[in-house]
DRENDO-1510 file (C-alpha; in Angstrom, 1 decimal, always signed):
<recs>
REC; n; res; u; v; w
REC; 1; MET; +81.7; -43.8; +43.7 .
REC; 2; PRO; +83.4; -46.6; +42.4 .
REC; 3; GLU; +83.3; -46.1; +37.8 .
REC; 4; THR; +82.6; -49.9; +37.8 .
REC; 5; SER; +80.5; -52.6; +38.6 .
REC; 6; LEU; +80.9; -56.4; +38.9 .
REC; 7; ALA; +77.4; -56.6; +38.5 .
REC; 8; GLY; +77.5; -54.4; +35.0 .
REC; 9; PRO; +78.4; -55.4; +31.8 .
REC; 10; THR; +81.9; -54.8; +30.9 .
REC; 11; LEU; +83.3; -53.0; +28.1 .
REC; 12; GLU; +84.2; -56.1; +26.3 .
REC; 13; LYS; +80.9; -57.1; +26.6 .
REC; 14; LEU; +79.0; -54.0; +25.4 .
REC; 15; GLU; +81.1; -54.0; +22.3 .
REC; 16; ALA; +80.2; -57.5; +21.7 .
REC; 17; ALA; +77.0; -56.4; +22.3 .
REC; 18; ARG; +77.2; -53.1; +19.7 .
REC; 19; VAL; +78.1; -55.5; +16.8 .
REC; 20; LEU; +75.2; -57.9; +17.3 .
REC; 21; VAL; +72.8; -54.6; +18.0 .
REC; 22; SER; +73.9; -53.1; +15.0 .
REC; 23; ARG; +72.3; -55.5; +12.9 .
REC; 24; VAL; +68.9; -54.0; +13.3 .
REC; 25; ALA; +69.3; -50.8; +15.4 .
REC; 26; GLU; +69.9; -47.5; +13.8 .
REC; 27; ARG; +72.4; -45.3; +15.2 .
REC; 28; THR; +70.1; -42.3; +16.2 .
REC; 29; PRO; +70.7; -38.4; +16.0 .
REC; 30; MET; +72.5; -36.3; +18.6 .
REC; 31; GLU; +70.5; -33.3; +18.4 .
REC; 32; SER; +72.1; -30.0; +20.2 .
REC; 33; SER; +69.3; -27.8; +21.8 .
REC; 34; ARG; +70.4; -23.8; +22.3 .
REC; 35; TYR; +67.0; -23.4; +24.4 .
REC; 36; LEU; +67.7; -25.9; +26.9 .
REC; 37; ALA; +71.3; -25.2; +27.0 .
REC; 38; GLU; +70.1; -21.7; +27.5 .
REC; 39; LEU; +68.0; -23.2; +31.0 .
REC; 40; LEU; +70.7; -25.1; +32.4 .
REC; 41; GLY; +73.8; -22.9; +31.6 .
REC; 42; ALA; +76.1; -25.7; +29.6 .
REC; 43; PRO; +75.3; -27.5; +26.5 .
REC; 44; VAL; +72.4; -29.7; +25.8 .
REC; 45; TYR; +72.4; -32.1; +23.5 .
REC; 46; LEU; +69.0; -34.7; +22.9 .
REC; 47; LYS; +70.2; -38.5; +21.9 .
REC; 48; CYS; +67.3; -39.2; +19.5 .
REC; 49; GLU; +65.7; -42.6; +20.6 .
REC; 50; ASN; +62.7; -41.4; +19.6 .
REC; 51; LEU; +63.6; -41.9; +16.4 .
REC; 52; GLN; +65.1; -45.7; +16.6 .
REC; 53; ARG; +63.4; -48.4; +14.6 .
REC; 54; THR; +60.3; -49.4; +17.1 .
REC; 55; GLY; +59.8; -46.1; +18.2 .
REC; 56; SER; +62.2; -46.6; +21.3 .
REC; 57; TYR; +65.5; -48.0; +22.7 .
REC; 58; LYS; +64.0; -51.3; +23.3 .
REC; 59; ILE; +64.7; -53.1; +20.5 .
REC; 60; ARG; +68.8; -53.0; +21.4 .
REC; 61; GLY; +68.1; -54.8; +24.5 .
REC; 62; ALA; +65.4; -57.3; +23.0 .
REC; 63; TYR; +67.4; -58.1; +20.4 .
REC; 64; ASN; +70.8; -58.6; +22.6 .
REC; 65; ARG; +69.0; -61.0; +24.8 .
REC; 66; ILE; +67.0; -62.9; +21.9 .
REC; 67; ALA; +69.9; -63.5; +19.5 .
REC; 68; GLN; +72.3; -65.1; +22.2 .
REC; 69; LEU; +69.4; -67.9; +22.6 .
REC; 70; SER; +70.5; -71.5; +21.7 .
REC; 71; ASP; +68.9; -73.2; +18.7 .
REC; 72; GLU; +66.6; -75.1; +20.9 .
REC; 73; GLU; +65.4; -72.1; +22.8 .
REC; 74; LYS; +64.8; -70.3; +19.3 .
REC; 75; ALA; +62.6; -73.1; +18.4 .
REC; 76; ARG; +60.4; -72.7; +21.5 .
REC; 77; GLY; +59.6; -69.1; +20.6 .
REC; 78; VAL; +59.7; -66.2; +23.1 .
REC; 79; VAL; +57.0; -64.3; +24.9 .
REC; 80; ALA; +56.9; -61.0; +26.7 .
REC; 81; ALA; +54.8; -58.5; +28.5 .
REC; 82; SER; +54.3; -55.3; +27.8 .
REC; 83; ALA; +52.0; -51.8; +27.3 .
REC; 84; GLY; +54.0; -50.9; +24.2 .
REC; 85; ASN; +57.6; -50.3; +23.8 .
REC; 86; HIS; +59.0; -53.4; +25.2 .
REC; 87; ALA; +56.4; -55.4; +23.0 .
REC; 88; GLN; +57.4; -54.0; +19.9 .
REC; 89; GLY; +60.7; -53.7; +20.8 .
REC; 90; VAL; +60.7; -57.9; +21.1 .
REC; 91; ALA; +58.2; -58.6; +17.9 .
REC; 92; PHE; +60.4; -57.0; +15.8 .
REC; 93; ALA; +63.9; -59.0; +17.2 .
REC; 94; ALA; +61.5; -62.1; +16.9 .
REC; 95; ARG; +61.0; -61.1; +13.3 .
REC; 96; GLU; +64.4; -60.9; +12.3 .
REC; 97; LEU; +65.7; -64.0; +13.7 .
REC; 98; GLY; +63.1; -66.0; +12.5 .
REC; 99; ILE; +61.4; -66.8; +15.9 .
REC; 100; SER; +57.7; -67.2; +17.0 .
REC; 101; ALA; +56.8; -64.5; +19.9 .
REC; 102; THR; +53.8; -64.3; +21.8 .
REC; 103; ILE; +53.0; -60.6; +23.4 .
REC; 104; PHE; +50.5; -60.5; +26.4 .
REC; 105; MET; +49.3; -57.1; +26.6 .
REC; 106; PRO; +46.5; -55.2; +29.0 .
REC; 107; VAL; +43.2; -54.5; +27.3 .
REC; 108; GLY; +43.5; -51.1; +27.3 .
REC; 109; VAL; +47.0; -50.6; +25.4 .
REC; 110; PRO; +46.8; -47.5; +23.2 .
REC; 111; LEU; +45.6; -49.2; +19.7 .
REC; 112; PRO; +48.7; -47.8; +17.7 .
REC; 113; LYS; +50.8; -49.5; +20.0 .
REC; 114; LEU; +48.6; -52.5; +19.6 .
REC; 115; GLN; +48.8; -52.7; +16.0 .
REC; 116; ALA; +52.7; -52.0; +15.9 .
REC; 117; THR; +52.9; -55.0; +17.7 .
REC; 118; LYS; +51.0; -57.2; +15.6 .
REC; 119; SER; +52.8; -55.7; +12.4 .
REC; 120; TYR; +55.7; -57.2; +13.6 .
REC; 121; GLY; +54.2; -60.8; +13.2 .
REC; 122; ALA; +54.0; -61.3; +17.0 .
REC; 123; HIS; +50.6; -63.1; +18.3 .
REC; 124; VAL; +49.1; -60.2; +20.5 .
REC; 125; ILE; +46.7; -61.5; +23.9 .
REC; 126; LEU; +45.0; -59.0; +26.0 .
REC; 127; ARG; +44.9; -60.0; +29.4 .
REC; 128; GLY; +43.8; -57.7; +32.5 .
REC; 129; HIS; +44.0; -53.9; +32.8 .
REC; 130; THR; +47.6; -53.0; +34.6 .
REC; 131; VAL; +50.9; -54.1; +33.2 .
REC; 132; ALA; +51.2; -56.4; +36.2 .
REC; 133; GLU; +48.5; -58.8; +35.2 .
REC; 134; PRO; +50.0; -59.6; +31.5 .
REC; 135; LEU; +53.2; -60.0; +33.5 .
REC; 136; LEU; +51.9; -62.9; +35.3 .
REC; 137; ALA; +49.7; -64.5; +32.1 .
REC; 138; ALA; +53.0; -64.2; +30.2 .
REC; 139; ALA; +55.3; -66.2; +33.1 .
REC; 140; GLU; +52.4; -68.9; +33.2 .
REC; 141; TYR; +52.4; -68.8; +29.3 .
REC; 142; ALA; +56.2; -69.7; +29.6 .
REC; 143; GLU; +56.0; -72.8; +32.2 .
REC; 144; GLU; +53.1; -74.4; +30.4 .
REC; 145; THR; +54.4; -74.0; +26.6 .
REC; 146; GLY; +58.0; -73.5; +27.4 .
REC; 147; ALA; +58.8; -70.5; +25.4 .
REC; 148; VAL; +61.3; -68.4; +26.4 .
REC; 149; PHE; +60.3; -65.5; +28.8 .
REC; 150; ILE; +62.4; -62.4; +27.7 .
REC; 151; PRO; +62.0; -59.8; +30.3 .
REC; 152; PRO; +61.7; -55.7; +30.2 .
REC; 153; TYR; +64.9; -55.1; +31.8 .
REC; 154; ASP; +66.1; -57.1; +34.8 .
REC; 155; HIS; +68.4; -59.3; +32.6 .
REC; 156; ILE; +71.9; -58.9; +32.1 .
REC; 157; ASP; +72.2; -59.7; +28.2 .
REC; 158; VAL; +68.9; -56.7; +28.0 .
REC; 159; ILE; +71.3; -54.2; +30.3 .
REC; 160; THR; +74.0; -55.1; +27.9 .
REC; 161; GLY; +72.1; -54.4; +24.9 .
REC; 162; GLN; +70.5; -51.0; +26.2 .
REC; 163; GLY; +74.1; -49.9; +27.0 .
REC; 164; THR; +75.1; -49.7; +23.2 .
REC; 165; LEU; +73.0; -46.3; +23.4 .
REC; 166; GLY; +75.7; -45.9; +26.2 .
REC; 167; LEU; +78.1; -46.2; +24.2 .
REC; 168; GLU; +77.5; -44.7; +21.1 .
REC; 169; MET; +76.5; -41.0; +23.1 .
REC; 170; TYR; +80.0; -41.2; +24.5 .
REC; 171; GLU; +81.4; -41.3; +20.8 .
REC; 172; GLU; +79.0; -38.6; +19.9 .
REC; 173; VAL; +80.1; -35.8; +22.3 .
REC; 174; PRO; +83.5; -36.9; +23.8 .
REC; 175; GLY; +83.4; -34.3; +25.9 .
REC; 176; VAL; +80.0; -35.2; +27.9 .
REC; 177; GLU; +80.2; -34.5; +31.8 .
REC; 178; THR; +76.6; -35.5; +32.6 .
REC; 179; VAL; +74.3; -37.8; +31.5 .
REC; 180; ILE; +70.5; -37.8; +32.3 .
REC; 181; VAL; +68.4; -40.9; +31.6 .
REC; 182; PRO; +64.7; -41.5; +32.2 .
REC; 183; ILE; +64.4; -44.7; +35.1 .
REC; 184; GLY; +61.3; -47.2; +34.8 .
REC; 185; GLY; +62.4; -51.0; +35.8 .
REC; 186; GLY; +66.5; -49.1; +35.0 .
REC; 187; GLY; +67.7; -51.5; +32.1 .
REC; 188; LEU; +68.2; -48.6; +30.4 .
REC; 189; ILE; +70.2; -45.9; +32.8 .
REC; 190; ALA; +72.1; -49.6; +34.1 .
REC; 191; GLY; +73.3; -50.4; +30.7 .
REC; 192; VAL; +74.3; -46.9; +30.0 .
REC; 193; ALA; +75.6; -46.0; +33.1 .
REC; 194; ALA; +78.3; -48.7; +32.8 .
REC; 195; ALA; +78.9; -47.8; +29.8 .
REC; 196; VAL; +79.9; -44.4; +29.8 .
REC; 197; LYS; +81.4; -44.5; +33.6 .
REC; 198; GLN; +83.7; -47.6; +32.4 .
REC; 199; ARG; +84.8; -45.2; +28.7 .
REC; 200; ALA; +85.5; -42.1; +31.1 .
REC; 201; ALA; +87.7; -43.9; +33.3 .
REC; 202; ALA; +89.6; -45.3; +30.7 .
REC; 203; GLU; +90.7; -42.2; +29.9 .
REC; 204; GLY; +91.0; -40.4; +33.8 .
REC; 205; ARG; +87.8; -38.7; +33.7 .
REC; 206; SER; +84.1; -39.5; +35.1 .
REC; 207; VAL; +81.1; -38.2; +34.1 .
REC; 208; ARG; +78.1; -37.7; +36.0 .
REC; 209; VAL; +74.8; -39.8; +35.8 .
REC; 210; ILE; +71.6; -38.6; +36.7 .
REC; 211; GLY; +67.9; -40.6; +36.4 .
REC; 212; VAL; +64.6; -39.5; +36.2 .
REC; 213; GLN; +61.3; -40.8; +37.1 .
REC; 214; ALA; +57.7; -39.9; +37.6 .
REC; 215; ALA; +56.9; -38.8; +40.5 .
REC; 216; ASN; +53.5; -41.1; +40.5 .
REC; 217; ALA; +55.8; -43.9; +40.4 .
REC; 218; SER; +59.0; -43.3; +42.2 .
REC; 219; ALA; +60.4; -47.0; +42.7 .
REC; 220; TYR; +64.3; -45.9; +43.0 .
REC; 221; PRO; +63.9; -43.0; +45.8 .
REC; 222; ALA; +62.7; -45.2; +48.3 .
REC; 223; SER; +64.4; -48.3; +47.7 .
REC; 224; ILE; +68.0; -46.4; +47.2 .
REC; 225; ASP; +67.2; -44.9; +51.0 .
REC; 226; ALA; +66.2; -48.2; +52.0 .
REC; 227; GLY; +69.0; -50.1; +50.7 .
REC; 228; TYR; +67.1; -52.9; +48.5 .
REC; 229; PRO; +64.7; -53.0; +45.8 .
REC; 230; VAL; +61.4; -52.1; +47.4 .
REC; 231; GLU; +57.5; -51.9; +46.0 .
REC; 232; VAL; +55.7; -48.7; +45.8 .
REC; 233; ALA; +52.5; -48.0; +44.9 .
REC; 234; ILE; +51.8; -46.4; +41.5 .
REC; 235; THR; +48.9; -43.3; +41.0 .
REC; 236; PRO; +47.9; -42.5; +37.4 .
REC; 237; THR; +50.3; -40.9; +35.3 .
REC; 238; ILE; +50.9; -39.8; +31.6 .
REC; 239; ALA; +55.1; -41.8; +31.3 .
REC; 240; ASP; +53.1; -45.3; +30.6 .
REC; 241; GLY; +56.6; -46.2; +29.6 .
REC; 242; ILE; +58.1; -45.8; +32.8 .
REC; 243; ALA; +55.5; -46.6; +35.8 .
REC; 244; VAL; +57.2; -49.6; +37.5 .
REC; 245; GLY; +56.5; -49.8; +41.0 .
REC; 246; ARG; +59.7; -52.1; +41.6 .
REC; 247; PRO; +63.0; -51.8; +40.7 .
REC; 248; GLY; +65.1; -54.7; +39.1 .
REC; 249; THR; +67.1; -56.5; +41.1 .
REC; 250; LEU; +70.0; -56.5; +39.0 .
REC; 251; ASN; +68.7; -53.3; +37.6 .
REC; 252; PHE; +69.3; -52.2; +41.5 .
REC; 253; ASP; +72.9; -53.1; +42.5 .
REC; 254; ILE; +73.8; -51.5; +39.3 .
REC; 255; ILE; +72.1; -48.1; +39.5 .
REC; 256; ARG; +73.3; -48.0; +43.6 .
REC; 257; GLU; +76.9; -48.0; +42.3 .
REC; 258; LEU; +77.1; -46.4; +39.3 .
REC; 259; VAL; +74.0; -43.8; +39.3 .
REC; 260; ASP; +74.9; -40.4; +41.2 .
REC; 261; GLU; +71.5; -39.4; +41.6 .
REC; 262; VAL; +67.7; -39.9; +40.9 .
REC; 263; VAL; +65.0; -37.2; +40.8 .
REC; 264; THR; +61.4; -37.2; +40.2 .
REC; 265; VAL; +59.3; -35.0; +37.9 .
REC; 266; SER; +55.8; -34.1; +37.9 .
REC; 267; GLU; +52.7; -35.0; +35.6 .
REC; 268; ASP; +53.1; -31.1; +34.9 .
REC; 269; ASP; +56.8; -31.4; +34.0 .
REC; 270; MET; +56.4; -33.9; +31.7 .
REC; 271; ALA; +53.4; -32.4; +30.1 .
REC; 272; LYS; +55.6; -29.4; +29.4 .
REC; 273; ALA; +58.8; -30.8; +28.2 .
REC; 274; LEU; +56.7; -32.6; +25.6 .
REC; 275; LEU; +55.3; -29.1; +24.6 .
REC; 276; VAL; +59.0; -28.0; +24.6 .
REC; 277; LEU; +60.1; -30.6; +22.4 .
REC; 278; LEU; +57.5; -30.5; +20.0 .
REC; 279; GLU; +57.7; -26.5; +19.6 .
REC; 280; ARG; +61.7; -26.0; +19.8 .
REC; 281; ALA; +62.9; -29.4; +19.0 .
REC; 282; LYS; +60.1; -30.4; +16.4 .
REC; 283; LEU; +60.8; -33.9; +18.2 .
REC; 284; VAL; +57.7; -36.1; +18.9 .
REC; 285; VAL; +58.6; -37.9; +22.0 .
REC; 286; GLU; +56.3; -39.8; +24.7 .
REC; 287; PRO; +56.0; -38.1; +28.6 .
REC; 288; ALA; +58.5; -41.0; +29.5 .
REC; 289; GLY; +61.0; -40.2; +27.0 .
REC; 290; ALA; +60.7; -36.5; +27.6 .
REC; 291; ALA; +61.4; -37.2; +31.5 .
REC; 292; GLY; +65.0; -35.9; +31.4 .
REC; 293; VAL; +63.8; -32.8; +29.4 .
REC; 294; ALA; +61.4; -32.3; +32.4 .
REC; 295; ALA; +64.3; -32.7; +34.7 .
REC; 296; ILE; +66.0; -29.7; +33.2 .
REC; 297; LEU; +63.1; -27.5; +33.1 .
REC; 298; ALA; +62.1; -27.9; +36.8 .
REC; 299; GLY; +65.4; -27.0; +37.9 .
REC; 300; LYS; +65.8; -30.6; +39.2 .
REC; 301; VAL; +69.6; -31.2; +37.2 .
REC; 302; THR; +72.4; -28.6; +38.7 .
REC; 303; PRO; +74.7; -27.5; +35.9 .
REC; 304; GLY; +77.9; -29.6; +34.9 .
REC; 305; GLY; +79.5; -29.3; +31.8 .
REC; 306; PRO; +78.1; -30.8; +28.5 .
REC; 307; THR; +75.1; -32.9; +29.2 .
REC; 308; VAL; +73.4; -35.2; +27.0 .
REC; 309; VAL; +69.7; -36.1; +28.1 .
REC; 310; VAL; +67.9; -39.9; +26.3 .
REC; 311; LEU; +64.8; -39.1; +24.6 .
REC; 312; SER; +64.2; -42.9; +25.4 .
REC; 313; GLY; +61.1; -43.3; +22.9 .
REC; 314; GLY; +58.5; -41.4; +20.9 .
REC; 315; ASN; +55.8; -44.1; +20.8 .
REC; 316; ILE; +53.1; -42.1; +22.1 .
REC; 317; ASP; +48.8; -42.4; +21.0 .
REC; 318; PRO; +47.6; -39.4; +18.6 .
REC; 319; LEU; +44.6; -39.1; +21.7 .
REC; 320; LEU; +47.0; -39.0; +24.8 .
REC; 321; MET; +49.1; -36.2; +23.0 .
REC; 322; GLN; +46.3; -34.3; +22.2 .
REC; 323; ARG; +45.3; -34.3; +25.9 .
REC; 324; VAL; +49.0; -34.2; +27.2 .
REC; 325; ILE; +49.6; -31.0; +24.7 .
REC; 326; SER; +46.8; -29.2; +25.9 .
REC; 327; HIS; +47.6; -30.4; +29.8 .
REC; 328; GLY; +51.2; -28.7; +28.6 .
REC; 329; LEU; +49.5; -25.4; +27.7 .
REC; 330; ALA; +47.7; -25.0; +30.7 .
REC; 331; ALA; +50.7; -25.9; +32.7 .
REC; 332; SER; +52.8; -23.2; +30.9 .
REC; 333; ASP; +49.8; -20.6; +31.8 .
REC; 334; ARG; +49.5; -20.6; +27.6 .
REC; 335; TYR; +45.8; -22.0; +27.8 .
REC; 336; LEU; +43.0; -20.4; +30.3 .
REC; 337; THR; +39.7; -21.4; +31.0 .
REC; 338; LEU; +37.5; -19.0; +32.7 .
REC; 339; ARG; +33.9; -19.5; +34.5 .
REC; 340; ILE; +32.0; -15.9; +34.6 .
REC; 341; PRO; +28.5; -15.3; +35.8 .
REC; 342; LEU; +26.7; -12.6; +34.0 .
REC; 343; PRO; +23.3; -11.2; +33.8 .
REC; 344; ASP; +20.6; -12.8; +31.4 .
REC; 345; ARG; +20.5; -9.9; +29.2 .
REC; 346; PRO; +21.7; -9.3; +25.5 .
REC; 347; GLY; +25.3; -8.5; +24.5 .
REC; 348; GLN; +26.8; -9.6; +27.4 .
REC; 349; LEU; +28.9; -12.3; +25.4 .
REC; 350; ALA; +30.3; -9.7; +23.2 .
REC; 351; ARG; +30.6; -7.8; +25.8 .
REC; 352; THR; +33.0; -10.3; +27.6 .
REC; 353; SER; +34.3; -11.5; +24.3 .
REC; 354; GLU; +35.6; -7.9; +23.2 .
REC; 355; LEU; +37.2; -7.3; +26.4 .
REC; 356; VAL; +39.2; -10.3; +25.8 .
REC; 357; ALA; +40.3; -9.3; +22.4 .
REC; 358; GLN; +41.1; -5.9; +24.1 .
REC; 359; ALA; +43.6; -7.9; +26.1 .
REC; 360; ASN; +44.9; -9.4; +22.6 .
REC; 361; ALA; +43.7; -13.0; +24.1 .
REC; 362; ASN; +42.1; -15.6; +21.5 .
REC; 363; VAL; +38.7; -17.0; +22.6 .
REC; 364; ILE; +39.4; -20.8; +21.5 .
REC; 365; GLU; +35.9; -22.4; +22.8 .
REC; 366; VAL; +32.7; -20.6; +24.3 .
REC; 367; LEU; +30.5; -22.6; +26.6 .
REC; 368; HIS; +27.3; -20.6; +27.5 .
REC; 369; THR; +24.3; -22.2; +30.1 .
REC; 370; ARG; +21.9; -20.9; +32.6 .
REC; 371; HIS; +22.0; -24.4; +34.4 .
REC; 372; GLY; +25.2; -23.8; +36.2 .
REC; 373; HIS; +25.5; -24.8; +40.1 .
REC; 374; GLY; +24.6; -22.0; +42.0 .
REC; 375; LEU; +23.4; -19.8; +39.5 .
REC; 376; LYS; +20.3; -16.9; +40.6 .
REC; 377; ILE; +17.4; -16.8; +38.6 .
REC; 378; GLY; +18.1; -14.3; +35.9 .
REC; 379; GLU; +22.1; -14.8; +35.8 .
REC; 380; VAL; +23.8; -17.6; +33.2 .
REC; 381; GLU; +27.6; -19.1; +33.0 .
REC; 382; LEU; +30.1; -18.1; +30.8 .
REC; 383; GLU; +32.9; -20.4; +30.4 .
REC; 384; LEU; +35.7; -18.9; +28.1 .
REC; 385; SER; +38.6; -21.0; +26.8 .
REC; 386; VAL; +41.5; -18.7; +25.9 .
REC; 387; GLU; +44.9; -19.2; +24.2 .
REC; 388; THR; +47.5; -16.7; +26.5 .
REC; 389; ARG; +51.2; -15.8; +25.7 .
REC; 390; GLY; +52.2; -16.8; +29.4 .
REC; 391; PRO; +51.8; -15.8; +33.2 .
REC; 392; GLU; +52.2; -12.2; +32.6 .
REC; 393; HIS; +49.5; -12.2; +29.9 .
REC; 394; ARG; +47.0; -14.6; +31.4 .
REC; 395; ASP; +47.0; -12.2; +34.5 .
REC; 396; LEU; +46.0; -9.5; +32.2 .
REC; 397; VAL; +43.4; -11.1; +30.8 .
REC; 398; VAL; +42.1; -11.8; +34.1 .
REC; 399; GLU; +42.3; -8.0; +35.4 .
REC; 400; THR; +40.7; -6.7; +32.3 .
REC; 401; LEU; +37.7; -8.3; +33.4 .
REC; 402; ARG; +37.7; -7.8; +36.8 .
REC; 403; ALA; +38.5; -4.3; +35.9 .
REC; 404; ALA; +35.0; -4.1; +33.9 .
REC; 405; GLY; +33.5; -5.3; +37.0 .
REC; 406; TYR; +32.9; -9.5; +36.2 .
REC; 407; HIS; +34.3; -11.5; +38.5 .
REC; 408; PRO; +35.5; -14.5; +36.8 .
REC; 409; GLN; +36.9; -17.6; +37.9 .
REC; 410; ILE; +40.2; -19.6; +36.8 .
REC; 411; VAL; +38.9; -23.1; +36.1 .
REC; 412; GLU; +41.8; -25.7; +36.9 .
REC; 413; ASP; +43.1; -27.8; +34.7 .
</recs>
C-alpha cells in the first residue's frame, strides 16, 4: 500500500496547518490504558480530543479552512450545517477570526449542542429533522447570500486541519504501529492517515491505520468494495457524530489509498466502550468518539504493537448519556430486568426480594401489577431491575429464583 497520496495533504501543508491551528486548538492529552492493553495484548494510548476546545477535533479543520479565506470571502461570512460538533467548530473558529457565522441545525438537535453553538456567537437556524435537510438549506443560503459554505469533511483544507492531530500523535507515541480512528464522512481519518503514513515513511517504517464505523451507518465498507463512494441507508444509531450515509469524494480517495482496514461496531459495542471509558479512564466520550475503543472491546482489532486510539469527541447530551450507560450496563450483563408471575397473596414480593439478596444482587427498581398481558385471575406480575456483576452473577440470580419455584423471564434491553 502506498505511504502517501497525491490527493492528500503533504507534510509541508500539514506542518503549516499545525502552526495556524495552534492559535485555537489545544494539544490534547495522550493517556495510556492498562485495561485496554491487557485486552488487546499491546500497549494502548488514548488521544483525548474529547478534551479539545469545543469538545471535539472539529475545531482543527474548521479553523484551518476559515483562516485561509480571502478578505473578500471573510466579509461575506460563513455558513455550515451540522448536528453538533462541526457546528461548534465553525462557530468558534469564525468568532476567533471576527467573521459572522450562520449554522443550520436539525430541529431535534440536543440542547447542550444548540446552546454551545449559540454561545460562540453563531446565528443558528433550525431546519428539518435529519442532517441532510440542514445541509441542503445551508447550500441554498450560501447561493442566496454569498456566504462561504464550510463543509464538514470533504475539502482539502478541512482534511489538512484534521491531519494536525496525526502529527501530534506520532510525536507523542513515536513508536506507534497502529492507529485507530472513527469514521463518519472521512475527514479525520484522511488527514490523520496522511500525517502518520508520511512521517513513518520518512523514517523508513510503516504504521497501520484502522477506521471504525457504526454498523448502522457504514458507508465505507460498501464503498471500498464497490471502488467508489456509494450511498447507504442509515438506521438509528447512538453515534450521531459519525452517522454519514455517503463518503466524501476526496476523503474516499485518500482513505482507499492509505487506510489499511475499516471495521464496524454495533450499538452495544459503543455503549460498552462509553461505559469502559467512564469507569476505567474517567473520561466522558460521546458514542461516536468511543468507536475505536469499541472495536478493541469487540475483538475487531488484531494486536499490532503500540496502538493509539483517537477519542474524537466528548459532546454528549446528559439525557443520552443516561440511556447509553443503562444500555451499556445491560449489554455488559450488569443490569438485569426480570418479569416474574406470582400468586396474588401476601409475602411474595418480600420472598423474591430475599432470594435476590441471597444471590448478592441489588434491586434498584420494582414494578408490581395485576394488569400484565396474559396474567390469570389470582396472579400478579413483578418486574425487577437488578444490578449484577457480570454474566455469571446474572445467571446465579436467575437460577436462584428458579430453584425456589419461580419462573423469571429476562427482559431484553
